[in-house]
PDB file of N, CA, C, O and CB in Angstrom:
ATOM      1  N   UNK A   1       0.841  -1.198   0.000  1.00  0.00           N
ATOM      2  CA  UNK A   1       0.000   0.000   0.000  1.00  0.00           C
ATOM      3  C   UNK A   1       0.878   1.251   0.000  1.00  0.00           C
ATOM      4  O   UNK A   1       0.672   2.159  -0.805  1.00  0.00           O
ATOM      5  CB  UNK A   1      -0.952   0.004   1.226  1.00  0.00           C
ATOM      6  N   UNK A   2       1.844   1.294   0.893  1.00  0.00           N
ATOM      7  CA  UNK A   2       2.702   2.474   0.984  1.00  0.00           C
ATOM      8  C   UNK A   2       3.579   2.605  -0.255  1.00  0.00           C
ATOM      9  O   UNK A   2       3.828   3.716  -0.724  1.00  0.00           O
ATOM     10  CB  UNK A   2       3.573   2.407   2.243  1.00  0.00           C
ATOM     11  N   UNK A   3       4.051   1.471  -0.792  1.00  0.00           N
ATOM     12  CA  UNK A   3       4.880   1.521  -1.998  1.00  0.00           C
ATOM     13  C   UNK A   3       4.048   2.025  -3.179  1.00  0.00           C
ATOM     14  O   UNK A   3       4.518   2.842  -3.971  1.00  0.00           O
ATOM     15  CB  UNK A   3       5.482   0.122  -2.313  1.00  0.00           C
ATOM     16  N   UNK A   4       2.816   1.536  -3.291  1.00  0.00           N
ATOM     17  CA  UNK A   4       1.938   1.982  -4.372  1.00  0.00           C
ATOM     18  C   UNK A   4       1.664   3.482  -4.237  1.00  0.00           C
ATOM     19  O   UNK A   4       1.612   4.206  -5.231  1.00  0.00           O
ATOM     20  CB  UNK A   4       0.607   1.182  -4.362  1.00  0.00           C
ATOM     21  N   UNK A   5       1.492   3.928  -3.009  1.00  0.00           N
ATOM     22  CA  UNK A   5       1.248   5.349  -2.760  1.00  0.00           C
ATOM     23  C   UNK A   5       2.464   6.171  -3.156  1.00  0.00           C
ATOM     24  O   UNK A   5       2.318   7.231  -3.766  1.00  0.00           O
ATOM     25  CB  UNK A   5       0.899   5.592  -1.280  1.00  0.00           C
ATOM     26  N   UNK A   6       3.669   5.699  -2.819  1.00  0.00           N
ATOM     27  CA  UNK A   6       4.884   6.423  -3.180  1.00  0.00           C
ATOM     28  C   UNK A   6       5.069   6.440  -4.694  1.00  0.00           C
ATOM     29  O   UNK A   6       5.523   7.437  -5.255  1.00  0.00           O
ATOM     30  CB  UNK A   6       6.109   5.793  -2.501  1.00  0.00           C
ATOM     31  N   UNK A   7       4.715   5.325  -5.361  1.00  0.00           N
ATOM     32  CA  UNK A   7       4.866   5.271  -6.820  1.00  0.00           C
ATOM     33  C   UNK A   7       3.872   6.239  -7.472  1.00  0.00           C
ATOM     34  O   UNK A   7       4.209   6.920  -8.441  1.00  0.00           O
ATOM     35  CB  UNK A   7       4.645   3.814  -7.349  1.00  0.00           C
ATOM     36  N   UNK A   8       2.658   6.296  -6.943  1.00  0.00           N
ATOM     37  CA  UNK A   8       1.642   7.166  -7.526  1.00  0.00           C
ATOM     38  C   UNK A   8       1.975   8.638  -7.301  1.00  0.00           C
ATOM     39  O   UNK A   8       1.827   9.457  -8.207  1.00  0.00           O
ATOM     40  CB  UNK A   8       0.270   6.845  -6.938  1.00  0.00           C
ATOM     41  N   UNK A   9       2.424   8.971  -6.094  1.00  0.00           N
ATOM     42  CA  UNK A   9       2.731  10.358  -5.756  1.00  0.00           C
ATOM     43  C   UNK A   9       4.183  10.436  -5.295  1.00  0.00           C
ATOM     44  O   UNK A   9       4.457  10.284  -4.105  1.00  0.00           O
ATOM     45  CB  UNK A   9       1.763  10.900  -4.654  1.00  0.00           C
ATOM     46  N   UNK A  10       5.118  10.669  -6.217  1.00  0.00           N
ATOM     47  CA  UNK A  10       6.536  10.477  -5.900  1.00  0.00           C
ATOM     48  C   UNK A  10       7.095  11.415  -4.827  1.00  0.00           C
ATOM     49  O   UNK A  10       7.323  10.975  -3.700  1.00  0.00           O
ATOM     50  CB  UNK A  10       7.333  10.645  -7.138  1.00  0.00           C
ATOM     51  N   UNK A  11       7.321  12.698  -5.145  1.00  0.00           N
ATOM     52  CA  UNK A  11       8.171  13.489  -4.240  1.00  0.00           C
ATOM     53  C   UNK A  11       7.395  14.359  -3.257  1.00  0.00           C
ATOM     54  O   UNK A  11       7.589  14.200  -2.052  1.00  0.00           O
ATOM     55  CB  UNK A  11       9.080  14.364  -5.047  1.00  0.00           C
ATOM     56  N   UNK A  12       6.526  15.271  -3.698  1.00  0.00           N
ATOM     57  CA  UNK A  12       5.944  16.235  -2.757  1.00  0.00           C
ATOM     58  C   UNK A  12       5.085  15.558  -1.687  1.00  0.00           C
ATOM     59  O   UNK A  12       5.125  15.943  -0.518  1.00  0.00           O
ATOM     60  CB  UNK A  12       5.106  17.258  -3.514  1.00  0.00           C
ATOM     61  N   UNK A  13       4.314  14.553  -2.087  1.00  0.00           N
ATOM     62  CA  UNK A  13       3.439  13.886  -1.125  1.00  0.00           C
ATOM     63  C   UNK A  13       4.256  13.106  -0.109  1.00  0.00           C
ATOM     64  O   UNK A  13       3.879  13.024   1.061  1.00  0.00           O
ATOM     65  CB  UNK A  13       2.458  12.952  -1.843  1.00  0.00           C
ATOM     66  N   UNK A  14       5.373  12.532  -0.547  1.00  0.00           N
ATOM     67  CA  UNK A  14       6.231  11.801   0.391  1.00  0.00           C
ATOM     68  C   UNK A  14       6.812  12.771   1.420  1.00  0.00           C
ATOM     69  O   UNK A  14       6.860  12.465   2.611  1.00  0.00           O
ATOM     70  CB  UNK A  14       7.372  11.059  -0.366  1.00  0.00           C
ATOM     71  N   UNK A  15       7.248  13.932   0.957  1.00  0.00           N
ATOM     72  CA  UNK A  15       7.798  14.935   1.871  1.00  0.00           C
ATOM     73  C   UNK A  15       6.706  15.411   2.830  1.00  0.00           C
ATOM     74  O   UNK A  15       6.955  15.597   4.021  1.00  0.00           O
ATOM     75  CB  UNK A  15       8.395  16.137   1.080  1.00  0.00           C
ATOM     76  N   UNK A  16       5.497  15.605   2.304  1.00  0.00           N
ATOM     77  CA  UNK A  16       4.393  16.054   3.145  1.00  0.00           C
ATOM     78  C   UNK A  16       4.041  14.984   4.171  1.00  0.00           C
ATOM     79  O   UNK A  16       3.777  15.296   5.332  1.00  0.00           O
ATOM     80  CB  UNK A  16       3.163  16.400   2.287  1.00  0.00           C
ATOM     81  N   UNK A  17       4.036  13.722   3.743  1.00  0.00           N
ATOM     82  CA  UNK A  17       3.729  12.621   4.658  1.00  0.00           C
ATOM     83  C   UNK A  17       4.791  12.524   5.744  1.00  0.00           C
ATOM     84  O   UNK A  17       4.475  12.316   6.916  1.00  0.00           O
ATOM     85  CB  UNK A  17       3.625  11.287   3.891  1.00  0.00           C
ATOM     86  N   UNK A  18       6.059  12.676   5.347  1.00  0.00           N
ATOM     87  CA  UNK A  18       7.155  12.617   6.319  1.00  0.00           C
ATOM     88  C   UNK A  18       7.005  13.753   7.325  1.00  0.00           C
ATOM     89  O   UNK A  18       7.167  13.549   8.529  1.00  0.00           O
ATOM     90  CB  UNK A  18       8.538  12.696   5.607  1.00  0.00           C
ATOM     91  N   UNK A  19       6.696  14.944   6.832  1.00  0.00           N
ATOM     92  CA  UNK A  19       6.506  16.096   7.715  1.00  0.00           C
ATOM     93  C   UNK A  19       5.314  15.863   8.640  1.00  0.00           C
ATOM     94  O   UNK A  19       5.360  16.196   9.824  1.00  0.00           O
ATOM     95  CB  UNK A  19       6.301  17.387   6.890  1.00  0.00           C
ATOM     96  N   UNK A  20       4.244  15.286   8.082  1.00  0.00           N
ATOM     97  CA  UNK A  20       3.042  15.032   8.867  1.00  0.00           C
ATOM     98  C   UNK A  20       3.332  14.028   9.974  1.00  0.00           C
ATOM     99  O   UNK A  20       2.898  14.209  11.111  1.00  0.00           O
ATOM    100  CB  UNK A  20       1.906  14.522   7.968  1.00  0.00           C
ATOM    101  N   UNK A  21       4.073  12.959   9.638  1.00  0.00           N
ATOM    102  CA  UNK A  21       4.413  11.952  10.645  1.00  0.00           C
ATOM    103  C   UNK A  21       5.304  12.557  11.727  1.00  0.00           C
ATOM    104  O   UNK A  21       5.126  12.273  12.911  1.00  0.00           O
ATOM    105  CB  UNK A  21       5.114  10.744   9.989  1.00  0.00           C
ATOM    106  N   UNK A  22       6.265  13.394  11.318  1.00  0.00           N
ATOM    107  CA  UNK A  22       7.147  14.037  12.290  1.00  0.00           C
ATOM    108  C   UNK A  22       6.334  14.940  13.217  1.00  0.00           C
ATOM    109  O   UNK A  22       6.551  14.957  14.429  1.00  0.00           O
ATOM    110  CB  UNK A  22       8.252  14.853  11.572  1.00  0.00           C
ATOM    111  N   UNK A  23       5.386  15.697  12.629  1.00  0.00           N
ATOM    112  CA  UNK A  23       4.539  16.581  13.427  1.00  0.00           C
ATOM    113  C   UNK A  23       3.695  15.773  14.405  1.00  0.00           C
ATOM    114  O   UNK A  23       3.546  16.146  15.568  1.00  0.00           O
ATOM    115  CB  UNK A  23       3.635  17.430  12.517  1.00  0.00           C
ATOM    116  N   UNK A  24       3.140  14.649  13.914  1.00  0.00           N
ATOM    117  CA  UNK A  24       2.310  13.796  14.756  1.00  0.00           C
ATOM    118  C   UNK A  24       3.131  13.231  15.913  1.00  0.00           C
ATOM    119  O   UNK A  24       2.662  13.198  17.050  1.00  0.00           O
ATOM    120  CB  UNK A  24       1.692  12.655  13.928  1.00  0.00           C
ATOM    121  N   UNK A  25       4.364  12.783  15.623  1.00  0.00           N
ATOM    122  CA  UNK A  25       5.233  12.241  16.671  1.00  0.00           C
ATOM    123  C   UNK A  25       5.558  13.318  17.702  1.00  0.00           C
ATOM    124  O   UNK A  25       5.563  13.047  18.903  1.00  0.00           O
ATOM    125  CB  UNK A  25       6.534  11.675  16.061  1.00  0.00           C
ATOM    126  N   UNK A  26       5.830  14.546  17.234  1.00  0.00           N
ATOM    127  CA  UNK A  26       6.152  15.634  18.158  1.00  0.00           C
ATOM    128  C   UNK A  26       4.964  15.940  19.065  1.00  0.00           C
ATOM    129  O   UNK A  26       5.128  16.111  20.273  1.00  0.00           O
ATOM    130  CB  UNK A  26       6.568  16.896  17.381  1.00  0.00           C
ATOM    131  N   UNK A  27       3.764  16.009  18.479  1.00  0.00           N
ATOM    132  CA  UNK A  27       2.563  16.279  19.272  1.00  0.00           C
ATOM    133  C   UNK A  27       2.336  15.159  20.280  1.00  0.00           C
ATOM    134  O   UNK A  27       1.965  15.411  21.427  1.00  0.00           O
ATOM    135  CB  UNK A  27       1.328  16.437  18.359  1.00  0.00           C
ATOM    136  N   UNK A  28       2.562  13.906  19.840  1.00  0.00           N
ATOM    137  CA  UNK A  28       2.377  12.762  20.731  1.00  0.00           C
ATOM    138  C   UNK A  28       3.324  12.842  21.923  1.00  0.00           C
ATOM    139  O   UNK A  28       2.921  12.601  23.061  1.00  0.00           O
ATOM    140  CB  UNK A  28       2.596  11.448  19.969  1.00  0.00           C
ATOM    141  N   UNK A  29       4.590  13.184  21.657  1.00  0.00           N
ATOM    142  CA  UNK A  29       5.578  13.307  22.736  1.00  0.00           C
ATOM    143  C   UNK A  29       5.181  14.422  23.698  1.00  0.00           C
ATOM    144  O   UNK A  29       5.287  14.259  24.914  1.00  0.00           O
ATOM    145  CB  UNK A  29       6.986  13.577  22.158  1.00  0.00           C
ATOM    146  N   UNK A  30       4.725  15.556  23.160  1.00  0.00           N
ATOM    147  CA  UNK A  30       4.321  16.681  24.008  1.00  0.00           C
ATOM    148  C   UNK A  30       3.131  16.287  24.883  1.00  0.00           C
ATOM    149  O   UNK A  30       3.099  16.607  26.072  1.00  0.00           O
ATOM    150  CB  UNK A  30       3.966  17.914  23.143  1.00  0.00           C
ATOM    151  N   UNK A  31       2.156  15.595  24.297  1.00  0.00           N
ATOM    152  CA  UNK A  31       0.974  15.173  25.059  1.00  0.00           C
ATOM    153  C   UNK A  31       1.376  14.215  26.178  1.00  0.00           C
ATOM    154  O   UNK A  31       0.893  14.328  27.305  1.00  0.00           O
ATOM    155  CB  UNK A  31      -0.066  14.501  24.127  1.00  0.00           C
ATOM    156  N   UNK A  32       2.269  13.266  25.856  1.00  0.00           N
ATOM    157  CA  UNK A  32       2.725  12.310  26.872  1.00  0.00           C
ATOM    158  C   UNK A  32       3.457  13.041  27.996  1.00  0.00           C
ATOM    159  O   UNK A  32       3.256  12.736  29.172  1.00  0.00           O
ATOM    160  CB  UNK A  32       3.647  11.236  26.240  1.00  0.00           C
ATOM    161  N   UNK A  33       4.312  14.012  27.633  1.00  0.00           N
ATOM    162  CA  UNK A  33       5.043  14.768  28.654  1.00  0.00           C
ATOM    163  C   UNK A  33       4.083  15.565  29.533  1.00  0.00           C
ATOM    164  O   UNK A  33       4.259  15.619  30.750  1.00  0.00           O
ATOM    165  CB  UNK A  33       6.064  15.711  27.996  1.00  0.00           C
ATOM    166  N   UNK A  34       3.071  16.184  28.926  1.00  0.00           N
ATOM    167  CA  UNK A  34       2.102  16.967  29.699  1.00  0.00           C
ATOM    168  C   UNK A  34       1.324  16.058  30.648  1.00  0.00           C
ATOM    169  O   UNK A  34       1.133  16.390  31.818  1.00  0.00           O
ATOM    170  CB  UNK A  34       1.131  17.719  28.757  1.00  0.00           C
ATOM    171  N   UNK A  35       0.874  14.907  30.137  1.00  0.00           N
ATOM    172  CA  UNK A  35       0.130  13.974  30.985  1.00  0.00           C
ATOM    173  C   UNK A  35       1.008  13.466  32.125  1.00  0.00           C
ATOM    174  O   UNK A  35       0.544  13.338  33.258  1.00  0.00           O
ATOM    175  CB  UNK A  35      -0.398  12.792  30.154  1.00  0.00           C
ATOM    176  N   UNK A  36       2.276  13.177  31.827  1.00  0.00           N
ATOM    177  CA  UNK A  36       3.202  12.700  32.857  1.00  0.00           C
ATOM    178  C   UNK A  36       3.432  13.794  33.900  1.00  0.00           C
ATOM    179  O   UNK A  36       3.477  13.512  35.098  1.00  0.00           O
ATOM    180  CB  UNK A  36       4.552  12.263  32.224  1.00  0.00           C
ATOM    181  N   UNK A  37       3.576  15.042  33.447  1.00  0.00           N
ATOM    182  CA  UNK A  37       3.777  16.153  34.375  1.00  0.00           C
ATOM    183  C   UNK A  37       2.557  16.368  35.262  1.00  0.00           C
ATOM    184  O   UNK A  37       2.695  16.624  36.458  1.00  0.00           O
ATOM    185  CB  UNK A  37       4.092  17.432  33.608  1.00  0.00           C
ATOM    186  N   UNK A  38       1.361  16.264  34.680  1.00  0.00           N
ATOM    187  CA  UNK A  38       0.136  16.442  35.463  1.00  0.00           C
ATOM    188  C   UNK A  38       0.001  15.322  36.491  1.00  0.00           C
ATOM    189  O   UNK A  38      -0.361  15.571  37.641  1.00  0.00           O
ATOM    190  CB  UNK A  38      -1.105  16.476  34.538  1.00  0.00           C
ATOM    191  N   UNK A  39       0.291  14.090  36.077  1.00  0.00           N
ATOM    192  CA  UNK A  39       0.182  12.961  37.008  1.00  0.00           C
ATOM    193  C   UNK A  39       1.287  13.029  38.067  1.00  0.00           C
ATOM    194  O   UNK A  39       1.109  12.569  39.195  1.00  0.00           O
ATOM    195  CB  UNK A  39       0.256  11.617  36.242  1.00  0.00           C
ATOM    196  N   UNK A  40       2.440  13.615  37.684  1.00  0.00           N
ATOM    197  CA  UNK A  40       3.554  13.742  38.641  1.00  0.00           C
ATOM    198  C   UNK A  40       3.163  14.706  39.765  1.00  0.00           C
ATOM    199  O   UNK A  40       3.398  14.421  40.939  1.00  0.00           O
ATOM    200  CB  UNK A  40       4.853  14.241  37.923  1.00  0.00           C
ATOM    201  N   UNK A  41       2.566  15.847  39.404  1.00  0.00           N
ATOM    202  CA  UNK A  41       2.131  16.812  40.405  1.00  0.00           C
ATOM    203  C   UNK A  41       0.750  16.423  40.946  1.00  0.00           C
ATOM    204  O   UNK A  41       0.206  17.116  41.806  1.00  0.00           O
ATOM    205  CB  UNK A  41       2.100  18.239  39.805  1.00  0.00           C
TER     206      UNK A  41
END
């Protein structure tokens, strides 16, 4: 599925997907840190 997607949409969509995944990971880490901080206090 991912290979077919990369073949269909070569460069810009791959860069956008990579950026989107990085953004999602960053938000996930921030949410986990906030929840951990709230539970810590």
